[in-house]
PDB file with SEQRES, HELIX, SHEET and CRYST1 records, atoms N, CA, C and O in Angstrom:
SEQRES   1 A   65  MET ALA MET MET HIS THR ASN LEU VAL ASN HIS TYR GLU          
SEQRES   2 A   65  ARG VAL PHE ALA PHE GLN GLN TYR HIS ARG TRP SER ILE          
SEQRES   3 A   65  ALA GLU ILE GLU ASP MET LEU PRO TRP GLU PHE GLU VAL          
SEQRES   4 A   65  MET THR SER LEU LEU GLU ASN TYR ILE GLN LYS VAL GLU          
SEQRES   5 A   65  LEU ASP ARG LYS GLN ALA ALA LEU ASN ARG ALA ALA LEU          
HELIX    1 AA1 ALA A    2  HIS A   22  1                                  21    
HELIX    2 AA2 ILE A   26  ASP A   31  1                                   6    
HELIX    3 AA3 PRO A   34  ALA A   64  1                                  31    
CRYST1    1.000    1.000    1.000  90.00  90.00  90.00 P 1           1          
ATOM      1  N   MET A   1      17.442  -2.759 -18.594  1.00  0.00           N  
ATOM      2  CA  MET A   1      17.087  -3.942 -17.833  1.00  0.00           C  
ATOM      3  C   MET A   1      16.804  -3.679 -16.419  1.00  0.00           C  
ATOM      4  O   MET A   1      15.901  -4.246 -15.803  1.00  0.00           O  
ATOM      5  N   ALA A   2      17.659  -2.736 -15.879  1.00  0.00           N  
ATOM      6  CA  ALA A   2      17.560  -2.530 -14.396  1.00  0.00           C  
ATOM      7  C   ALA A   2      16.211  -1.840 -14.037  1.00  0.00           C  
ATOM      8  O   ALA A   2      15.594  -2.074 -12.998  1.00  0.00           O  
ATOM      9  N   MET A   3      15.821  -0.977 -14.993  1.00  0.00           N  
ATOM     10  CA  MET A   3      14.533  -0.272 -14.785  1.00  0.00           C  
ATOM     11  C   MET A   3      13.466  -1.329 -14.841  1.00  0.00           C  
ATOM     12  O   MET A   3      12.613  -1.249 -13.957  1.00  0.00           O  
ATOM     13  N   MET A   4      13.355  -2.275 -15.687  1.00  0.00           N  
ATOM     14  CA  MET A   4      12.337  -3.310 -15.745  1.00  0.00           C  
ATOM     15  C   MET A   4      12.214  -4.049 -14.470  1.00  0.00           C  
ATOM     16  O   MET A   4      11.133  -4.295 -13.936  1.00  0.00           O  
ATOM     17  N   HIS A   5      13.446  -4.414 -13.977  1.00  0.00           N  
ATOM     18  CA  HIS A   5      13.598  -5.103 -12.699  1.00  0.00           C  
ATOM     19  C   HIS A   5      13.012  -4.323 -11.498  1.00  0.00           C  
ATOM     20  O   HIS A   5      12.351  -4.912 -10.642  1.00  0.00           O  
ATOM     21  N   THR A   6      13.261  -2.975 -11.439  1.00  0.00           N  
ATOM     22  CA  THR A   6      12.842  -2.060 -10.542  1.00  0.00           C  
ATOM     23  C   THR A   6      11.250  -2.022 -10.500  1.00  0.00           C  
ATOM     24  O   THR A   6      10.581  -2.141  -9.473  1.00  0.00           O  
ATOM     25  N   ASN A   7      10.808  -1.855 -11.655  1.00  0.00           N  
ATOM     26  CA  ASN A   7       9.255  -1.744 -11.895  1.00  0.00           C  
ATOM     27  C   ASN A   7       8.562  -3.081 -11.537  1.00  0.00           C  
ATOM     28  O   ASN A   7       7.433  -3.130 -11.049  1.00  0.00           O  
ATOM     29  N   LEU A   8       9.276  -4.090 -11.800  1.00  0.00           N  
ATOM     30  CA  LEU A   8       8.633  -5.510 -11.471  1.00  0.00           C  
ATOM     31  C   LEU A   8       8.536  -5.707  -9.853  1.00  0.00           C  
ATOM     32  O   LEU A   8       7.546  -6.173  -9.289  1.00  0.00           O  
ATOM     33  N   VAL A   9       9.714  -5.280  -9.210  1.00  0.00           N  
ATOM     34  CA  VAL A   9       9.807  -5.368  -7.809  1.00  0.00           C  
ATOM     35  C   VAL A   9       8.722  -4.480  -7.167  1.00  0.00           C  
ATOM     36  O   VAL A   9       8.044  -4.911  -6.234  1.00  0.00           O  
ATOM     37  N   ASN A  10       8.564  -3.268  -7.656  1.00  0.00           N  
ATOM     38  CA  ASN A  10       7.592  -2.338  -7.129  1.00  0.00           C  
ATOM     39  C   ASN A  10       6.165  -2.819  -7.378  1.00  0.00           C  
ATOM     40  O   ASN A  10       5.279  -2.567  -6.561  1.00  0.00           O  
ATOM     41  N   HIS A  11       5.941  -3.483  -8.452  1.00  0.00           N  
ATOM     42  CA  HIS A  11       4.575  -4.214  -8.760  1.00  0.00           C  
ATOM     43  C   HIS A  11       4.164  -5.123  -7.698  1.00  0.00           C  
ATOM     44  O   HIS A  11       3.058  -5.111  -7.157  1.00  0.00           O  
ATOM     45  N   TYR A  12       5.280  -6.034  -7.398  1.00  0.00           N  
ATOM     46  CA  TYR A  12       5.026  -7.183  -6.584  1.00  0.00           C  
ATOM     47  C   TYR A  12       4.920  -6.719  -5.170  1.00  0.00           C  
ATOM     48  O   TYR A  12       4.229  -7.363  -4.380  1.00  0.00           O  
ATOM     49  N   GLU A  13       5.614  -5.551  -4.767  1.00  0.00           N  
ATOM     50  CA  GLU A  13       5.434  -5.001  -3.488  1.00  0.00           C  
ATOM     51  C   GLU A  13       4.041  -4.417  -3.294  1.00  0.00           C  
ATOM     52  O   GLU A  13       3.480  -4.531  -2.204  1.00  0.00           O  
ATOM     53  N   ARG A  14       3.510  -3.840  -4.248  1.00  0.00           N  
ATOM     54  CA  ARG A  14       2.180  -3.280  -4.205  1.00  0.00           C  
ATOM     55  C   ARG A  14       1.239  -4.335  -4.168  1.00  0.00           C  
ATOM     56  O   ARG A  14       0.299  -4.209  -3.382  1.00  0.00           O  
ATOM     57  N   VAL A  15       1.320  -5.453  -4.938  1.00  0.00           N  
ATOM     58  CA  VAL A  15       0.327  -6.563  -4.829  1.00  0.00           C  
ATOM     59  C   VAL A  15       0.413  -7.183  -3.464  1.00  0.00           C  
ATOM     60  O   VAL A  15      -0.642  -7.485  -2.907  1.00  0.00           O  
ATOM     61  N   PHE A  16       1.612  -7.415  -2.842  1.00  0.00           N  
ATOM     62  CA  PHE A  16       1.730  -7.843  -1.519  1.00  0.00           C  
ATOM     63  C   PHE A  16       1.012  -6.953  -0.551  1.00  0.00           C  
ATOM     64  O   PHE A  16       0.339  -7.469   0.341  1.00  0.00           O  
ATOM     65  N   ALA A  17       1.115  -5.572  -0.672  1.00  0.00           N  
ATOM     66  CA  ALA A  17       0.524  -4.749   0.262  1.00  0.00           C  
ATOM     67  C   ALA A  17      -1.014  -4.831   0.038  1.00  0.00           C  
ATOM     68  O   ALA A  17      -1.704  -4.721   1.051  1.00  0.00           O  
ATOM     69  N   PHE A  18      -1.602  -4.999  -1.081  1.00  0.00           N  
ATOM     70  CA  PHE A  18      -2.974  -5.135  -1.215  1.00  0.00           C  
ATOM     71  C   PHE A  18      -3.454  -6.557  -0.517  1.00  0.00           C  
ATOM     72  O   PHE A  18      -4.502  -6.644   0.124  1.00  0.00           O  
ATOM     73  N   GLN A  19      -2.659  -7.515  -0.703  1.00  0.00           N  
ATOM     74  CA  GLN A  19      -2.948  -8.810   0.021  1.00  0.00           C  
ATOM     75  C   GLN A  19      -3.050  -8.600   1.540  1.00  0.00           C  
ATOM     76  O   GLN A  19      -3.921  -9.133   2.228  1.00  0.00           O  
ATOM     77  N   GLN A  20      -2.080  -7.770   2.015  1.00  0.00           N  
ATOM     78  CA  GLN A  20      -1.928  -7.683   3.480  1.00  0.00           C  
ATOM     79  C   GLN A  20      -2.894  -6.846   4.035  1.00  0.00           C  
ATOM     80  O   GLN A  20      -3.510  -7.226   5.031  1.00  0.00           O  
ATOM     81  N   TYR A  21      -3.137  -5.635   3.471  1.00  0.00           N  
ATOM     82  CA  TYR A  21      -3.999  -4.647   4.046  1.00  0.00           C  
ATOM     83  C   TYR A  21      -5.530  -4.806   3.708  1.00  0.00           C  
ATOM     84  O   TYR A  21      -6.377  -4.389   4.497  1.00  0.00           O  
ATOM     85  N   HIS A  22      -5.867  -5.416   2.526  1.00  0.00           N  
ATOM     86  CA  HIS A  22      -7.241  -5.596   2.192  1.00  0.00           C  
ATOM     87  C   HIS A  22      -7.561  -7.067   1.979  1.00  0.00           C  
ATOM     88  O   HIS A  22      -8.696  -7.384   1.625  1.00  0.00           O  
ATOM     89  N   ARG A  23      -6.632  -7.965   2.172  1.00  0.00           N  
ATOM     90  CA  ARG A  23      -6.962  -9.484   2.133  1.00  0.00           C  
ATOM     91  C   ARG A  23      -7.539  -9.819   0.693  1.00  0.00           C  
ATOM     92  O   ARG A  23      -8.328 -10.744   0.501  1.00  0.00           O  
ATOM     93  N   TRP A  24      -7.077  -8.991  -0.276  1.00  0.00           N  
ATOM     94  CA  TRP A  24      -7.549  -9.375  -1.712  1.00  0.00           C  
ATOM     95  C   TRP A  24      -6.696 -10.528  -2.372  1.00  0.00           C  
ATOM     96  O   TRP A  24      -5.502 -10.598  -2.080  1.00  0.00           O  
ATOM     97  N   SER A  25      -7.168 -11.294  -3.112  1.00  0.00           N  
ATOM     98  CA  SER A  25      -6.522 -12.398  -3.723  1.00  0.00           C  
ATOM     99  C   SER A  25      -5.718 -11.776  -4.824  1.00  0.00           C  
ATOM    100  O   SER A  25      -5.982 -10.645  -5.234  1.00  0.00           O  
ATOM    101  N   ILE A  26      -4.643 -12.571  -5.355  1.00  0.00           N  
ATOM    102  CA  ILE A  26      -3.930 -12.148  -6.465  1.00  0.00           C  
ATOM    103  C   ILE A  26      -4.753 -12.039  -7.757  1.00  0.00           C  
ATOM    104  O   ILE A  26      -4.462 -11.168  -8.577  1.00  0.00           O  
ATOM    105  N   ALA A  27      -5.751 -12.874  -7.966  1.00  0.00           N  
ATOM    106  CA  ALA A  27      -6.657 -12.853  -9.124  1.00  0.00           C  
ATOM    107  C   ALA A  27      -7.271 -11.621  -9.119  1.00  0.00           C  
ATOM    108  O   ALA A  27      -7.219 -10.910 -10.123  1.00  0.00           O  
ATOM    109  N   GLU A  28      -7.955 -11.209  -7.928  1.00  0.00           N  
ATOM    110  CA  GLU A  28      -8.648  -9.896  -7.868  1.00  0.00           C  
ATOM    111  C   GLU A  28      -7.729  -8.754  -8.262  1.00  0.00           C  
ATOM    112  O   GLU A  28      -8.104  -7.861  -9.022  1.00  0.00           O  
ATOM    113  N   ILE A  29      -6.575  -8.803  -7.752  1.00  0.00           N  
ATOM    114  CA  ILE A  29      -5.623  -7.595  -7.991  1.00  0.00           C  
ATOM    115  C   ILE A  29      -5.279  -7.531  -9.473  1.00  0.00           C  
ATOM    116  O   ILE A  29      -5.343  -6.477 -10.105  1.00  0.00           O  
ATOM    117  N   GLU A  30      -4.881  -8.785 -10.050  1.00  0.00           N  
ATOM    118  CA  GLU A  30      -4.526  -8.851 -11.405  1.00  0.00           C  
ATOM    119  C   GLU A  30      -5.652  -8.478 -12.485  1.00  0.00           C  
ATOM    120  O   GLU A  30      -5.398  -8.010 -13.595  1.00  0.00           O  
ATOM    121  N   ASP A  31      -6.926  -8.753 -11.994  1.00  0.00           N  
ATOM    122  CA  ASP A  31      -8.068  -8.409 -12.848  1.00  0.00           C  
ATOM    123  C   ASP A  31      -8.369  -6.991 -12.990  1.00  0.00           C  
ATOM    124  O   ASP A  31      -9.147  -6.610 -13.864  1.00  0.00           O  
ATOM    125  N   MET A  32      -7.748  -6.113 -12.110  1.00  0.00           N  
ATOM    126  CA  MET A  32      -7.897  -4.779 -12.127  1.00  0.00           C  
ATOM    127  C   MET A  32      -7.419  -4.104 -13.540  1.00  0.00           C  
ATOM    128  O   MET A  32      -6.529  -4.639 -14.200  1.00  0.00           O  
ATOM    129  N   LEU A  33      -7.990  -3.034 -13.918  1.00  0.00           N  
ATOM    130  CA  LEU A  33      -7.456  -2.349 -15.058  1.00  0.00           C  
ATOM    131  C   LEU A  33      -6.260  -1.593 -14.560  1.00  0.00           C  
ATOM    132  O   LEU A  33      -6.166  -1.317 -13.364  1.00  0.00           O  
ATOM    133  N   PRO A  34      -5.301  -1.232 -15.473  1.00  0.00           N  
ATOM    134  CA  PRO A  34      -4.208  -0.433 -15.014  1.00  0.00           C  
ATOM    135  C   PRO A  34      -4.485   0.756 -14.260  1.00  0.00           C  
ATOM    136  O   PRO A  34      -3.826   0.971 -13.243  1.00  0.00           O  
ATOM    137  N   TRP A  35      -5.468   1.637 -14.667  1.00  0.00           N  
ATOM    138  CA  TRP A  35      -5.717   2.797 -13.999  1.00  0.00           C  
ATOM    139  C   TRP A  35      -6.351   2.590 -12.644  1.00  0.00           C  
ATOM    140  O   TRP A  35      -6.164   3.375 -11.715  1.00  0.00           O  
ATOM    141  N   GLU A  36      -7.173   1.416 -12.549  1.00  0.00           N  
ATOM    142  CA  GLU A  36      -7.726   0.984 -11.263  1.00  0.00           C  
ATOM    143  C   GLU A  36      -6.659   0.664 -10.272  1.00  0.00           C  
ATOM    144  O   GLU A  36      -6.724   1.074  -9.113  1.00  0.00           O  
ATOM    145  N   PHE A  37      -5.683  -0.063 -10.717  1.00  0.00           N  
ATOM    146  CA  PHE A  37      -4.504  -0.429  -9.875  1.00  0.00           C  
ATOM    147  C   PHE A  37      -3.836   0.826  -9.363  1.00  0.00           C  
ATOM    148  O   PHE A  37      -3.535   0.919  -8.173  1.00  0.00           O  
ATOM    149  N   GLU A  38      -3.591   1.814 -10.247  1.00  0.00           N  
ATOM    150  CA  GLU A  38      -2.945   3.035  -9.821  1.00  0.00           C  
ATOM    151  C   GLU A  38      -3.746   3.768  -8.862  1.00  0.00           C  
ATOM    152  O   GLU A  38      -3.172   4.294  -7.908  1.00  0.00           O  
ATOM    153  N   VAL A  39      -5.084   3.874  -9.006  1.00  0.00           N  
ATOM    154  CA  VAL A  39      -6.035   4.542  -8.182  1.00  0.00           C  
ATOM    155  C   VAL A  39      -5.942   3.887  -6.685  1.00  0.00           C  
ATOM    156  O   VAL A  39      -5.730   4.532  -5.658  1.00  0.00           O  
ATOM    157  N   MET A  40      -6.132   2.552  -6.769  1.00  0.00           N  
ATOM    158  CA  MET A  40      -6.139   1.854  -5.450  1.00  0.00           C  
ATOM    159  C   MET A  40      -4.744   1.923  -4.785  1.00  0.00           C  
ATOM    160  O   MET A  40      -4.654   2.039  -3.563  1.00  0.00           O  
ATOM    161  N   THR A  41      -3.731   1.856  -5.527  1.00  0.00           N  
ATOM    162  CA  THR A  41      -2.386   2.052  -4.906  1.00  0.00           C  
ATOM    163  C   THR A  41      -2.240   3.458  -4.139  1.00  0.00           C  
ATOM    164  O   THR A  41      -1.708   3.581  -3.036  1.00  0.00           O  
ATOM    165  N   SER A  42      -2.770   4.447  -4.864  1.00  0.00           N  
ATOM    166  CA  SER A  42      -2.754   5.759  -4.254  1.00  0.00           C  
ATOM    167  C   SER A  42      -3.510   5.880  -2.984  1.00  0.00           C  
ATOM    168  O   SER A  42      -3.043   6.491  -2.022  1.00  0.00           O  
ATOM    169  N   LEU A  43      -4.682   5.300  -2.967  1.00  0.00           N  
ATOM    170  CA  LEU A  43      -5.585   5.222  -1.851  1.00  0.00           C  
ATOM    171  C   LEU A  43      -4.975   4.320  -0.695  1.00  0.00           C  
ATOM    172  O   LEU A  43      -5.227   4.587   0.480  1.00  0.00           O  
ATOM    173  N   LEU A  44      -4.246   3.351  -1.015  1.00  0.00           N  
ATOM    174  CA  LEU A  44      -3.603   2.555  -0.078  1.00  0.00           C  
ATOM    175  C   LEU A  44      -2.427   3.276   0.538  1.00  0.00           C  
ATOM    176  O   LEU A  44      -2.285   3.218   1.759  1.00  0.00           O  
ATOM    177  N   GLU A  45      -1.619   3.914  -0.166  1.00  0.00           N  
ATOM    178  CA  GLU A  45      -0.646   4.854   0.324  1.00  0.00           C  
ATOM    179  C   GLU A  45      -1.117   5.884   1.246  1.00  0.00           C  
ATOM    180  O   GLU A  45      -0.461   6.190   2.242  1.00  0.00           O  
ATOM    181  N   ASN A  46      -2.251   6.439   0.941  1.00  0.00           N  
ATOM    182  CA  ASN A  46      -2.741   7.482   1.710  1.00  0.00           C  
ATOM    183  C   ASN A  46      -3.306   6.911   3.065  1.00  0.00           C  
ATOM    184  O   ASN A  46      -3.196   7.530   4.123  1.00  0.00           O  
ATOM    185  N   TYR A  47      -3.887   5.746   2.959  1.00  0.00           N  
ATOM    186  CA  TYR A  47      -4.365   5.040   4.120  1.00  0.00           C  
ATOM    187  C   TYR A  47      -3.185   4.688   5.134  1.00  0.00           C  
ATOM    188  O   TYR A  47      -3.253   4.955   6.333  1.00  0.00           O  
ATOM    189  N   ILE A  48      -2.026   4.021   4.492  1.00  0.00           N  
ATOM    190  CA  ILE A  48      -0.941   3.831   5.284  1.00  0.00           C  
ATOM    191  C   ILE A  48      -0.400   4.906   6.003  1.00  0.00           C  
ATOM    192  O   ILE A  48      -0.116   4.776   7.193  1.00  0.00           O  
ATOM    193  N   GLN A  49      -0.218   6.027   5.354  1.00  0.00           N  
ATOM    194  CA  GLN A  49       0.257   7.293   5.851  1.00  0.00           C  
ATOM    195  C   GLN A  49      -0.662   7.753   7.019  1.00  0.00           C  
ATOM    196  O   GLN A  49      -0.189   8.137   8.088  1.00  0.00           O  
ATOM    197  N   LYS A  50      -1.825   7.704   6.799  1.00  0.00           N  
ATOM    198  CA  LYS A  50      -2.821   8.061   7.803  1.00  0.00           C  
ATOM    199  C   LYS A  50      -2.681   7.211   9.157  1.00  0.00           C  
ATOM    200  O   LYS A  50      -2.628   7.723  10.276  1.00  0.00           O  
ATOM    201  N   VAL A  51      -2.633   5.910   8.903  1.00  0.00           N  
ATOM    202  CA  VAL A  51      -2.540   5.021  10.063  1.00  0.00           C  
ATOM    203  C   VAL A  51      -1.071   5.327  10.769  1.00  0.00           C  
ATOM    204  O   VAL A  51      -1.001   5.425  11.994  1.00  0.00           O  
ATOM    205  N   GLU A  52       0.004   5.460   9.992  1.00  0.00           N  
ATOM    206  CA  GLU A  52       1.246   5.798  10.696  1.00  0.00           C  
ATOM    207  C   GLU A  52       1.189   7.136  11.418  1.00  0.00           C  
ATOM    208  O   GLU A  52       1.792   7.301  12.478  1.00  0.00           O  
ATOM    209  N   LEU A  53       0.474   8.074  10.853  1.00  0.00           N  
ATOM    210  CA  LEU A  53       0.377   9.438  11.498  1.00  0.00           C  
ATOM    211  C   LEU A  53      -0.447   9.283  12.782  1.00  0.00           C  
ATOM    212  O   LEU A  53      -0.062   9.853  13.803  1.00  0.00           O  
ATOM    213  N   ASP A  54      -1.500   8.579  12.781  1.00  0.00           N  
ATOM    214  CA  ASP A  54      -2.420   8.326  13.904  1.00  0.00           C  
ATOM    215  C   ASP A  54      -1.540   7.610  15.030  1.00  0.00           C  
ATOM    216  O   ASP A  54      -1.636   7.991  16.196  1.00  0.00           O  
ATOM    217  N   ARG A  55      -0.700   6.590  14.674  1.00  0.00           N  
ATOM    218  CA  ARG A  55       0.104   5.792  15.560  1.00  0.00           C  
ATOM    219  C   ARG A  55       1.109   6.741  16.257  1.00  0.00           C  
ATOM    220  O   ARG A  55       1.279   6.694  17.475  1.00  0.00           O  
ATOM    221  N   LYS A  56       1.751   7.580  15.472  1.00  0.00           N  
ATOM    222  CA  LYS A  56       2.783   8.479  16.079  1.00  0.00           C  
ATOM    223  C   LYS A  56       2.128   9.566  16.962  1.00  0.00           C  
ATOM    224  O   LYS A  56       2.756  10.087  17.883  1.00  0.00           O  
ATOM    225  N   GLN A  57       0.856   9.896  16.662  1.00  0.00           N  
ATOM    226  CA  GLN A  57       0.084  10.936  17.413  1.00  0.00           C  
ATOM    227  C   GLN A  57      -0.163  10.207  18.618  1.00  0.00           C  
ATOM    228  O   GLN A  57       0.178  10.745  19.671  1.00  0.00           O  
ATOM    229  N   ALA A  58      -0.736   8.989  18.651  1.00  0.00           N  
ATOM    230  CA  ALA A  58      -1.100   8.339  19.873  1.00  0.00           C  
ATOM    231  C   ALA A  58       0.087   7.997  20.654  1.00  0.00           C  
ATOM    232  O   ALA A  58      -0.099   7.877  21.865  1.00  0.00           O  
ATOM    233  N   ALA A  59       1.277   7.814  20.203  1.00  0.00           N  
ATOM    234  CA  ALA A  59       2.459   7.513  20.973  1.00  0.00           C  
ATOM    235  C   ALA A  59       2.911   8.871  21.686  1.00  0.00           C  
ATOM    236  O   ALA A  59       3.312   8.845  22.849  1.00  0.00           O  
ATOM    237  N   LEU A  60       2.835  10.014  20.978  1.00  0.00           N  
ATOM    238  CA  LEU A  60       3.108  11.241  21.519  1.00  0.00           C  
ATOM    239  C   LEU A  60       2.198  11.755  22.650  1.00  0.00           C  
ATOM    240  O   LEU A  60       2.641  12.473  23.547  1.00  0.00           O  
ATOM    241  N   ASN A  61       0.835  11.341  22.574  1.00  0.00           N  
ATOM    242  CA  ASN A  61      -0.154  11.560  23.595  1.00  0.00           C  
ATOM    243  C   ASN A  61       0.134  10.683  24.846  1.00  0.00           C  
ATOM    244  O   ASN A  61      -0.033  11.138  25.978  1.00  0.00           O  
ATOM    245  N   ARG A  62       0.565   9.433  24.621  1.00  0.00           N  
ATOM    246  CA  ARG A  62       0.850   8.571  25.800  1.00  0.00           C  
ATOM    247  C   ARG A  62       2.120   9.254  26.451  1.00  0.00           C  
ATOM    248  O   ARG A  62       2.118   9.493  27.659  1.00  0.00           O  
ATOM    249  N   ALA A  63       3.129   9.548  25.709  1.00  0.00           N  
ATOM    250  CA  ALA A  63       4.355  10.122  26.306  1.00  0.00           C  
ATOM    251  C   ALA A  63       4.156  11.452  27.025  1.00  0.00           C  
ATOM    252  O   ALA A  63       4.937  11.785  27.916  1.00  0.00           O  
ATOM    253  N   ALA A  64       3.105  12.238  26.651  1.00  0.00           N  
ATOM    254  CA  ALA A  64       2.833  13.563  27.302  1.00  0.00           C  
ATOM    255  C   ALA A  64       2.175  13.286  28.654  1.00  0.00           C  
ATOM    256  O   ALA A  64       2.251  14.114  29.562  1.00  0.00           O  
ATOM    257  N   LEU A  65       1.483  12.044  28.800  1.00  0.00           N  
ATOM    258  CA  LEU A  65       0.764  11.821  30.112  1.00  0.00           C  
ATOM    259  C   LEU A  65       1.692  11.704  31.169  1.00  0.00           C  
ATOM    260  O   LEU A  65       1.297  11.517  32.320  1.00  0.00           O  
TER     261      LEU A  65                                                      
END                                                                             
């Protein structure tokens, strides 16, 4: 039961992230095939990591000035 709960929470966190970063509706997200959802999740994670890395690099550059 705990595993199902964890997976459900993860699912809703990913849906929320798609809504926030891409402004997709829940219907658009739920209409994805499972493999599409996994691919888009991976791409979103990569994008968020890149944005965070760019933000950290910009902060370091400002601090160095």
